[in-house]
C-alpha positions, 0 to 999 in steps of 0.5 A, a space after each residue: 500500500 505504501 508504494 501505491 500511496 507514493 506512486 499516486 501522490 507522485 503522479 498528482 505532484 507532476 500533474 499539479 506542477 504542469 498547471 501553472 506553466 500550462 495556464 501561463 502559456 494558454 493565456 499568453 497564446 490566447 491574449 498575450 495580456 499580463 493583466 489577463 494572466 494575473 486574473 487567471 492566476 488569481 482566480 486559481 489562488 483565491 478559492 484555494 486560500 478561502 476554502 483551505 480551512 473547509 478542506 481541513 474540516 472535511 479531511 477530518 470528517 470524511 475518509 481522506 482517501 475519498 476526499 483526495 479521490 474527489 479532489 483529483 477527479 475534479 482537477 481531472 475534469 477541469 484540466 480536460 475541460 480546458 484542453 478540449 476548449 483549447 482544441 475546439 476553439 479559442 476560449 475566453 479568459 473568463 472560461 479559463 479563469 472559471 476552470 482555474 478557480 475550480 482547480 484551486 478549490 479542488 486543491 484546497 480540499 485535497 491538500 489537507 487530506 494528504 497527511 491524514 492519508 499518510 497516517 492512516 496507511 503508513 505505520 508510525 515508525 515508517 512515516 519519516 522515511 515515507 515523508 522524505 521519499 514523497 518529498 524527494 519525488 515531489 521536489 523532482 516533480 516541481 523541477 520537471 513540471 514547467 519544462 514538461 508543460 512547456 515541452 508538451 505545449 510546443 510539441 503537441 499544443 496547449 490543448 493536448 498538454 491540458 488533456 495529459 495533465 487531466 490524465 495524470 489526475 485520473 491515474 492518481 485517483 485510480 491509485 487510491 482504490 487499493 488503499 485501506 485506512 483506519 476508520 475515522 473518529 466521529 466529529 461534530 455534526 456542524 462544520 463551524 463547530 468542527 472548525 472551531 474545535 480544530 482551531 482550539 486543537 491548534 492553539 493547544 500546541 504552542 510549538 505548532 503555532 509558533 513554528 507555523 508563524 516562522 514558516 509563514 515568514 520564510 515563505 514571505 522571504 522566499 517571495 521577496 527572494 524569488 522576485 528580486 534574486 533573478 534581477 540582482 543575478 542578471 544585473 550584478 552577478 553575470 547575467 541569466 546564467 548566474 541565476 540558473 546556477 544559483 537556482 539549480 544549486 538550491 534544487 540539488 540541495 533541497 533534494 539532498 536534504 530531503 534524502 538525508 533527513 531520515 538518515 540523520 540522528 536528529 533527536 529534537 526534530 522541532 528544533 531542527 526544523 526551526 534551524 532549517 527554516 532560519 537558514 533561509 536568511 543566508 541567501 537573503 543577506 548574500 543577495 542584499 550585499 550582493 556577494 560574489 556568485 559563488 558565495 550567493 550560490 553557496 548560501 542558497 545551497 545551505 538554505 535549501 539544504 535546510 529546507 530539504 531536511 525541514 519538510 519531512 521532519 515537519 510533516 512527521 512531527 505534525 503526524 506524531 504530535 497532532 491527534 489523527 482526528 484533528 490533523 486535517 484541520 490543524 494542517 490546513 492552517 499551516 497550508 493556509 499561511 504558507 500559500 498566502 505568505 509567498 504570493 504576498 512576498 511576490 507582490 510587494 517585492 518590486 514596489 518595496 525595491 523601487 522605493 527603498 532599493 534591494 538591500 533594505 527589504 532583503 536584509 529586513 526579511 533575513 532578520 525576520 526569517 531568522 528571528 521568527 524561526 529561532 524564537 521557537 527554540 524558547 519553548 521547552 517542548 521544542 527543545 525536547 522530543 515531540 510528545 508521544 501522547 498524541 500518537 496514543 490518543 490518535 490510535 485509541 480514537 481510530 480503534 
C-alpha cells in the first residue's frame, strides 16, 4: 500500500506542477495580456486560500482517501475541460479563469487530506522515511513540471498538454482504490463547530503555532527572494546564467536534504526544523550585499539544504504530535499561511525595491526569517522530543 500511496501522490505532484506553466502559456497564446494572466492566476489562488480551512474540516470528517479521490477527479475534469476548449476553439479568459478557480478549490480540499492519508496507511515508525521519499519525488516533480508543460505545449499544443495533465489526475485517483485506512473518529455534526474545535486543537500546541508563524515568514522571504534574486543575478552577478546556477544549486540541495533527513540522528526534530527554516536568511543577506556568485550560490545551497531536511521532519512531527482526528484541520492552517505568505512576498517585492532599493527589504526579511524561526527554540517542548501522547490518543480514537 505504501508504494501505491507514493506512486499516486507522485503522479498528482507532476500533474499539479504542469498547471501553472500550462495556464501561463494558454493565456499568453490566447491574449498575450499580463493583466489577463494575473486574473487567471488569481482566480486559481483565491478559492484555494478561502476554502483551505473547509478542506481541513472535511479531511477530518470524511475518509481522506475519498476526499483526495474527489479532489483529483475534479482537477481531472477541469484540466480536460480546458484542453478540449483549447482544441475546439479559442476560449475566453473568463472560461479559463472559471476552470482555474475550480482547480484551486479542488486543491484546497485535497491538500489537507494528504497527511491524514499518510497516517492512516503508513505505520508510525515508517512515516519519516515515507515523508522524505514523497518529498524527494515531489521536489523532482516541481523541477520537471514547467519544462514538461512547456515541452508538451510546443510539441503537441496547449490543448493536448491540458488533456495529459487531466490524465495524470485520473491515474492518481485510480491509485487510491487499493488503499485501506483506519476508520475515522466521529466529529461534530456542524462544520463551524468542527472548525472551531480544530482551531482550539491548534492553539493547544504552542510549538505548532509558533513554528507555523516562522514558516509563514520564510515563505514571505522566499517571495521577496524569488522576485528580486533573478534581477540582482542578471544585473550584478553575470547575467541569466548566474541565476540558473544559483537556482539549480538550491534544487540539488533541497533534494539532498530531503534524502538525508531520515538518515540523520536528529533527536529534537522541532528544533531542527526551526534551524532549517532560519537558514533561509543566508541567501537573503548574500543577495542584499550582493556577494560574489559563488558565495550567493553557496548560501542558497545551505538554505535549501535546510529546507530539504525541514519538510519531512515537519510533516512527521505534525503526524506524531497532532491527534489523527484533528490533523486535517490543524494542517490546513499551516497550508493556509504558507500559500498566502509567498504570493504576498511576490507582490510587494518590486514596489518595496523601487522605493527603498534591494538591500533594505532583503536584509529586513533575513532578520525576520531568522528571528521568527529561532524564537521557537524558547519553548521547552521544542527543545525536547515531540510528545508521544498524541500518537496514543490518535490510535485509541481510530480503534
